[in-house]
VEXZAPA-977837 format. One line per 5 residues: for each residue x, y, z of C-alpha. Coordinates in steps of 0.02 Angstrom, whole numbers. Example, Ala and Ser with C-alpha at 12.3 -4.5 7.8 and 13.67 -1.06 7.14 Angstrom:
615,-225,390; 684,-53,357;
This chain:
-5663,-4448,-5750; -5770,-4309,-5676; -5702,-4189,-5547; -5783,-4261,-5392; -5717,-4435,-5433;
-5543,-4373,-5472; -5538,-4276,-5310; -5602,-4420,-5206; -5477,-4545,-5276; -5336,-4421,-5245;
-5390,-4395,-5065; -5418,-4581,-5035; -5238,-4621,-5077; -5176,-4512,-4933; -5168,-4610,-4770;
-5263,-4514,-4635; -5302,-4654,-4512; -5341,-4585,-4339; -5261,-4653,-4180; -5372,-4667,-4025;
-5219,-4693,-3914; -5139,-4529,-3964; -5152,-4376,-3852; -5110,-4247,-3986; -5224,-4160,-4112;
-5232,-4213,-4246; -5204,-4386,-4174; -5093,-4430,-4322; -4982,-4302,-4409; -5017,-4384,-4576;
-5190,-4306,-4573; -5100,-4143,-4606; -5039,-4213,-4772; -5217,-4208,-4835; -5253,-4045,-4743;
-5111,-3955,-4830; -5167,-4022,-5000; -5344,-3961,-4966; -5285,-3787,-4915; -5194,-3769,-5080;
-5345,-3832,-5176; -5470,-3720,-5087; -5363,-3569,-5128; -5343,-3625,-5309; -5530,-3638,-5339;
-5556,-3464,-5267; -5618,-3481,-5088; -5568,-3343,-4969; -5504,-3337,-4790; -5432,-3512,-4807;
-5349,-3564,-4645; -5269,-3718,-4567; -5238,-3706,-4380; -5111,-3800,-4275; -5238,-3934,-4230;
-5278,-3978,-4410; -5444,-3886,-4432; -5477,-3806,-4602; -5598,-3664,-4630; -5638,-3564,-4787;
-5769,-3442,-4850; -5867,-3418,-5010; -5929,-3238,-4994; -6108,-3190,-5032; -6144,-3128,-5208;
-6315,-3055,-5170; -6388,-2907,-5076; -6518,-3020,-4995; -6504,-3059,-4810; -6475,-3246,-4813;
-6419,-3357,-4668; -6237,-3409,-4673; -6232,-3595,-4714; -6089,-3712,-4670; -6038,-3877,-4749;
-5924,-3989,-4646; -5833,-4154,-4673; -5691,-4246,-4586; -5521,-4292,-4654; -5476,-4442,-4546;
-5521,-4623,-4579; -5569,-4757,-4455; -5438,-4847,-4351; -5537,-5007,-4381; -5438,-5047,-4538;
-5284,-4993,-4633; -5294,-4833,-4733; -5119,-4855,-4804; -5088,-4891,-4988; -5272,-4871,-5035;
-5300,-4920,-5217; -5477,-4873,-5271; -5548,-4976,-5413; -5680,-4920,-5539; -5815,-5045,-5586;
-5903,-4970,-5736; -6079,-5018,-5790; -6100,-5136,-5643; -6195,-5292,-5697; -6263,-5354,-5530;
-6139,-5498,-5514; -6002,-5532,-5387; -5862,-5404,-5390; -5690,-5479,-5367; -5598,-5353,-5260;
-5441,-5456,-5242; -5416,-5612,-5346; -5259,-5668,-5256; -5343,-5664,-5085; -5515,-5716,-5150;
-5601,-5562,-5078; -5770,-5537,-5160; -5902,-5403,-5142; -6056,-5509,-5168; -6241,-5462,-5181;
-6273,-5617,-5075; -6189,-5530,-4929; -6230,-5351,-4978; -6394,-5358,-5076; -6410,-5168,-5085;
-6268,-5163,-5212; -6396,-5220,-5341; -6479,-5050,-5325; -6335,-4984,-5428; -6341,-5098,-5580;
-6285,-4999,-5732; -6191,-4872,-5627; -6005,-4849,-5594; -5944,-4906,-5423; -5783,-4860,-5336;
-5723,-5004,-5227; -5571,-5053,-5126; -5441,-5180,-5184; -5490,-5291,-5038; -5342,-5248,-4927;
-5392,-5080,-4851; -5543,-4972,-4820; -5590,-4850,-4958; -5607,-4690,-4858; -5774,-4631,-4927;
-5807,-4596,-4743; -5775,-4453,-4758; -5663,-4408,-4904; -5812,-4424,-5019; -5896,-4286,-4919;
-5742,-4176,-4938; -5736,-4206,-5126; -5921,-4167,-5142; -5909,-4005,-5044; -5755,-3943,-5138;
-5834,-3986,-5305; -5995,-3896,-5259; -5899,-3742,-5205; -5800,-3740,-5367; -5962,-3752,-5466;
-6037,-3604,-5374; -5880,-3501,-5401; -5878,-3543,-5586; -6064,-3506,-5605; -6087,-3336,-5522;
-6262,-3320,-5595; -6314,-3437,-5453; -6346,-3314,-5314; -6310,-3364,-5136; -6270,-3299,-4964;
-6107,-3325,-4871; -6053,-3507,-4867; -5929,-3580,-4745; -5827,-3738,-4771; -5748,-3837,-4628;
-5641,-3994,-4630; -5598,-4076,-4464; -5478,-4208,-4399; -5513,-4357,-4285; -5701,-4376,-4305;
-5681,-4564,-4309; -5613,-4566,-4132; -5746,-4448,-4064; -5640,-4291,-4059; -5686,-4203,-4220;
-5777,-4060,-4135; -5663,-4045,-3983; -5565,-3895,-4046; -5684,-3832,-4181; -5694,-3643,-4167;
-5880,-3612,-4190; -5860,-3425,-4166; -5728,-3414,-4302; -5832,-3523,-4419; -5974,-3399,-4395;
-6115,-3495,-4479; -6298,-3490,-4430; -6310,-3678,-4458; -6217,-3812,-4554; -6231,-3983,-4633;
-6107,-4122,-4610; -6090,-4216,-4774; -6051,-4380,-4689; -6199,-4497,-4718; -6215,-4659,-4812;
-6325,-4708,-4958; -6405,-4583,-5074; -6553,-4494,-4995; -6499,-4508,-4813; -6548,-4357,-4710;
-6519,-4369,-4524; -6550,-4261,-4373; -6560,-4392,-4236; -6412,-4488,-4168; -6367,-4593,-4019;
-6333,-4527,-3847; -6162,-4601,-3814; -6051,-4650,-3669; -5890,-4747,-3652; -5849,-4865,-3509;
-5674,-4918,-3458; -5664,-5062,-3336; -5512,-5129,-3244; -5533,-5293,-3149; -5398,-5339,-3023;
-5372,-5523,-2988; -5257,-5627,-2880; -5145,-5753,-2965; -5102,-5908,-2867; -5029,-6071,-2931;
-5180,-6171,-2991; -5124,-6320,-2890; -5154,-6227,-2729; -5279,-6097,-2785; -5434,-6151,-2688;
-5513,-6005,-2595; -5363,-5897,-2643; -5364,-5864,-2830; -5469,-5724,-2903; -5471,-5744,-3091;
-5503,-5574,-3168; -5543,-5652,-3337; -5684,-5755,-3259; -5754,-5599,-3176; -5749,-5507,-3342;
-5849,-5649,-3422; -5970,-5644,-3276; -5993,-5456,-3293; -6024,-5467,-3480; -6149,-5608,-3453;
-6250,-5502,-3332; -6283,-5366,-3461; -6447,-5378,-3560; -6401,-5505,-3693; -6527,-5442,-3819;
-6455,-5266,-3810; -6303,-5293,-3919; -6270,-5214,-4089; -6298,-5377,-4180; -6475,-5390,-4109;
-6534,-5210,-4125; -6592,-5088,-4258; -6684,-4923,-4281; -6704,-4834,-4115; -6644,-4982,-4011;
-6490,-4950,-3906; -6352,-5067,-3850; -6201,-5110,-3746; -6051,-5152,-3857; -5894,-5235,-3792;
-5762,-5161,-3907; -5603,-5219,-3822; -5546,-5346,-3692; -5371,-5390,-3638; -5332,-5495,-3488;
-5241,-5617,-3380; -5283,-5696,-3212; -5203,-5548,-3125; -5287,-5407,-3221; -5416,-5385,-3360;
-5465,-5225,-3448; -5628,-5202,-3543; -5700,-5060,-3645; -5883,-5037,-3687; -5980,-4910,-3786;
-6159,-4875,-3729; -6286,-4806,-3852; -6470,-4758,-3853; -6572,-4626,-3946; -6689,-4605,-3797;
-6606,-4504,-3659; -6698,-4591,-3517; -6653,-4764,-3583; -6474,-4705,-3607; -6465,-4654,-3424;
-6543,-4821,-3374; -6408,-4915,-3468; -6271,-4826,-3371; -6359,-4867,-3207; -6371,-5051,-3257;
-6183,-5060,-3282; -6148,-4968,-3120; -6262,-5088,-3024; -6178,-5241,-3099; -6008,-5175,-3047;
-6072,-5138,-2871; -6148,-5312,-2859; -5988,-5400,-2912; -5881,-5296,-2795; -5999,-5345,-2654;
-5996,-5527,-2707; -5807,-5535,-2703; -5803,-5433,-2542; -5681,-5304,-2610; -5667,-5175,-2749;
-5602,-5292,-2882; -5684,-5190,-3020; -5651,-5007,-3058; -5769,-4921,-3180; -5738,-4759,-3272;
-5896,-4702,-3361; -5894,-4548,-3472; -6026,-4468,-3583; -5965,-4438,-3761; -6105,-4347,-3853;
-6294,-4326,-3853; -6438,-4339,-3975; -6439,-4183,-4084; -6627,-4191,-4111; -6671,-4066,-3974;
-6552,-3939,-4053; -6617,-3966,-4230; -6804,-3959,-4194; -6800,-3769,-4167; -6720,-3750,-4340;
-6817,-3883,-4434; -6804,-3775,-4590; -6632,-3855,-4611; -6715,-4025,-4632; -6862,-3961,-4734;
-6746,-3871,-4855; -6630,-4020,-4876; -6780,-4132,-4904; -6850,-4012,-5034; -6680,-4004,-5120;
-6675,-4193,-5136; -6853,-4205,-5201; -6819,-4073,-5334; -6673,-4181,-5391; -6781,-4338,-5397;
-6697,-4412,-5244; -6807,-4501,-5117; -6762,-4430,-4946; -6724,-4564,-4816; -6748,-4478,-4649;
-6692,-4596,-4513; -6595,-4595,-4350; -6406,-4614,-4358; -6352,-4773,-4273; -6190,-4690,-4226;
-6121,-4517,-4201; -6062,-4373,-4306; -5969,-4211,-4282; -6139,-4131,-4307; -6203,-4197,-4142;
-6065,-4114,-4043; -6071,-3955,-4147; -6259,-3942,-4121; -6227,-3931,-3933; -6095,-3798,-3968;
-6231,-3685,-4043; -6202,-3737,-4223; -6356,-3840,-4274; -6288,-3969,-4392; -6391,-4109,-4471;
-6313,-4238,-4585; -6336,-4275,-4771; -6277,-4420,-4878; -6112,-4448,-4966; -6173,-4604,-5058;
-6054,-4728,-4978; -6087,-4904,-4913; -6000,-5025,-4794; -5891,-4894,-4712; -5736,-4941,-4610;
-5695,-5102,-4701; -5630,-5187,-4857; -5805,-5203,-4933; -5831,-5015,-4936; -5893,-4943,-5100;
-5975,-4787,-5169; -6073,-4760,-5331; -6011,-4616,-5437; -6189,-4565,-5479; -6226,-4545,-5292;
-6075,-4433,-5272; -6133,-4324,-5414; -6305,-4311,-5335; -6228,-4260,-5168; -6141,-4116,-5258;
-6307,-4065,-5335; -6395,-4071,-5166; -6268,-3954,-5088; -6291,-3831,-5231; -6481,-3846,-5225;
-6486,-3812,-5037; -6389,-3652,-5068; -6508,-3602,-5207; -6664,-3636,-5103; -6605,-3527,-4960;
-6580,-3387,-5084; -6754,-3412,-5156; -6837,-3415,-4986; -6756,-3256,-4919;
């Protein structure tokens, strides 16, 4: 088993599931279990200035070994896993020399990773896949990125003939709940730019992401015995259904792709007396993003007018913005990553992120931070998998980026 695989499997077995309902940082103390392991490992391989702060942020430095003036490059990944599915008792499985057939993840529960449902898995025939056991997520998002960064740093340390400038490493908590950059000390990190290693399939290179907002809605009803409810009852559940039905029905995640934005109802809980709803609003285009927020505000105003009282309360909050405008002035970060991939016979797949990343927030904190692939697929669920060969290529890309910046300066 090669080093990146061994590392990843070790990290994956540590439960680091984030908790969106927690007010502390990290949102779950168990994220520190992985953080403390990583601090020990970073010191063991020879990185310097290794630190873990009280909020669970790790930083470390690989000093320059050249007299050249080279920009300081950062590589960043996150330790937490999605709250969408259990990250406890993760048992990664190795499928060697994959033959293109169904993969039985869990025989007892009849959970199958099938090319019929996930046709892209056939791109990896003959390769070794790491899968779940069908009961948890895998955690390639983003423990694969951590494993790839650590392995690349160890390689550079063990091969000092590869000249490079100063390299910074950062591992963050709580990215999956939108807080990964909240307490990131950009000044302490002290990099000119960075890459998050947090993408999907091999070749992904991303510097555009959604503009994002979250909407919390509370609908107050009036519960009256249904036998005498005429002209008296206000059913908050019915109003919630009415509100959702007034949103553009073709602007939902299941009907959109590419640069198309959406409204996504992520949670609803209600009774006649009160219903709560939570939406996320996404669009790559800033003007369309603002329009979406106005649409929701107008619907709420209309329904409050219809029911002749403020039955609906809306809390609308921006979460992050499209990093593109912060990356365009430093497009060399994209050009260099693209060149690195091409030199390694990887076809770059430059496309917008249909989601967010720590890099978006960090880019607006004066740390331009595009995103490169980890190799993983089907993040956040039991069908998650990652090809070993893609992980190895991610390690090579990190090393090649470092080499290219040395050559160009």
